[in-house]
C-alpha positions as CSV (number, residue, x, y, z in Angstrom):
1,M,34.6,69.2,50.2
2,A,34.1,67.2,47.1
3,D,37.1,65.1,48.1
4,E,35.5,64.6,51.5
5,K,32.2,63.4,49.9
6,E,34.1,61.0,47.7
7,K,36.1,59.6,50.7
8,T,32.9,59.1,52.7
9,T,31.1,57.3,49.9
10,T,34.2,55.2,49.3
11,E,34.4,54.4,53.0
12,E,30.6,53.6,53.1
13,K,31.1,51.2,50.2
14,N,34.1,49.6,51.9
15,D,32.1,49.3,55.1
16,T,29.2,47.8,53.2
17,K,31.5,45.3,51.6
18,S,33.1,44.3,54.9
19,S,29.8,44.0,56.6
20,D,28.6,41.9,53.6
21,T,31.5,39.6,54.0
22,A,30.9,39.5,57.7
23,V,27.3,38.4,57.1
24,E,28.5,35.9,54.6
25,A,30.9,34.4,57.1
26,K,28.0,34.1,59.6
27,E,25.8,32.0,57.3
28,E,23.6,29.3,58.6
29,P,25.2,26.0,59.3
30,P,24.8,23.4,56.5
31,K,21.6,21.5,56.7
32,P,21.8,17.7,57.3
33,K,21.2,15.5,54.4
34,E,17.7,14.3,54.0
35,Y,17.4,10.6,53.3
36,T,14.7,8.9,51.2
37,P,12.9,6.0,52.8
38,E,14.8,3.6,50.4
39,E,18.1,5.0,51.7
40,I,17.0,4.6,55.3
41,A,15.9,1.0,54.7
42,E,19.2,0.2,53.0
43,I,21.2,1.8,55.8
44,A,19.1,0.0,58.4
45,K,19.6,-3.4,56.7
46,K,23.4,-2.8,56.5
47,V,23.6,-1.9,60.2
48,E,21.4,-4.9,61.3
49,T,23.4,-7.4,59.3
50,P,26.1,-8.9,61.5
51,S,29.5,-9.2,60.1
52,D,32.6,-11.0,61.4
53,Q,35.1,-8.3,62.3
54,I,37.6,-10.4,64.1
55,P,41.0,-10.2,62.5
56,P,42.7,-13.5,61.7
57,Y,45.1,-14.8,64.3
58,K,48.7,-14.4,63.1
59,P,51.1,-15.3,65.9
60,E,54.3,-13.1,65.8
61,Y,56.2,-15.1,68.4
62,I,55.9,-18.9,68.4
63,L,57.5,-20.1,71.6
64,S,57.3,-23.9,70.9
65,P,57.7,-24.7,67.2
66,E,56.2,-28.2,67.7
67,Y,52.8,-26.6,68.5
68,G,52.8,-24.4,65.4
69,G,51.3,-21.3,67.1
70,T,48.6,-23.3,68.8
71,S,48.3,-24.3,72.4
72,N,48.9,-27.8,73.9
73,Y,45.1,-27.8,74.8
74,E,44.2,-27.4,71.1
75,N,46.7,-30.2,70.1
76,G,45.4,-32.4,72.9
77,I,41.8,-32.0,71.8
78,K,42.8,-32.7,68.2
79,E,44.5,-35.9,69.2
80,I,41.6,-37.1,71.3
81,R,39.2,-36.2,68.4
82,E,41.2,-38.2,66.0
83,E,41.2,-41.2,68.4
84,A,37.4,-40.8,68.8
85,Q,37.0,-40.6,65.0
86,R,39.0,-43.9,64.6
87,R,36.8,-45.6,67.3
88,L,33.6,-44.4,65.5
89,S,34.8,-45.7,62.2
90,A,35.7,-49.1,63.8
91,L,32.3,-49.3,65.4
92,K,30.5,-48.5,62.1
93,N,32.5,-51.2,60.4
94,N,31.9,-53.7,63.2
95,P,28.7,-55.7,62.6
96,D,28.6,-56.7,66.4
97,A,28.5,-53.0,67.5
98,T,25.2,-51.8,69.0
99,Q,23.4,-48.6,67.9
100,Q,23.9,-47.3,71.5
101,Q,27.7,-47.6,71.1
102,I,27.7,-45.8,67.8
103,T,25.4,-43.0,69.1
104,K,27.7,-42.6,72.2
105,A,30.8,-42.3,69.9
106,E,29.1,-39.7,67.7
107,F,28.1,-37.8,70.9
108,D,31.7,-37.9,72.1
109,L,32.9,-36.4,68.8
110,K,30.3,-33.7,68.9
111,K,31.3,-32.9,72.5
112,L,35.0,-32.6,71.5
113,D,34.0,-30.3,68.6
114,H,32.1,-28.0,71.0
115,L,35.0,-28.0,73.5
116,Y,37.5,-26.9,70.7
117,E,35.1,-24.3,69.3
118,N,34.4,-22.8,72.7
119,F,38.1,-22.6,73.5
120,H,38.9,-21.1,70.0
121,I,36.2,-18.4,70.4
122,G,37.4,-17.5,73.9
123,M,41.0,-17.3,72.8
124,N,40.2,-15.1,69.9
125,V,38.9,-12.6,72.3
126,F,42.2,-12.5,74.2
127,R,44.3,-12.7,71.1
128,T,42.6,-9.7,69.4
129,A,42.2,-7.6,72.6
130,K,45.9,-7.4,73.4
131,G,46.8,-3.7,73.7
132,G,43.2,-2.6,73.5
133,R,43.2,-0.9,76.9
134,D,46.6,0.8,76.4
135,K,44.9,3.8,74.9
136,L,42.8,4.3,78.0
137,R,46.0,4.7,80.2
138,E,47.6,7.4,78.0
């Protein structure tokens, strides 16, 4: 009988230990970190600040070496811009040139810069997006 009492108390202790560990395993989930107002302001500032995340364009395959990885459109705009720059310099050095001619030449240069910039921004979207939708098809 004494052996039975010892076995029962030992079993009760084991049951208590196993139920304790079961309770420990069912603890409350961890509480989310509480942020101070300074940390919140710092995170908000970091999120609101825009950053350039476009990777640089590094062509792997250059089909026409004379273009150096750029398009013929970019090269054409570059040549026309150089010509417009020479014309503007000639007009500024010419004492007979009117202010209207100089202003028009400056406007033409600005227009060419905007054309190149718009093309470059648009092409960066296509150059960096290659393979971006492949993950959706898997």
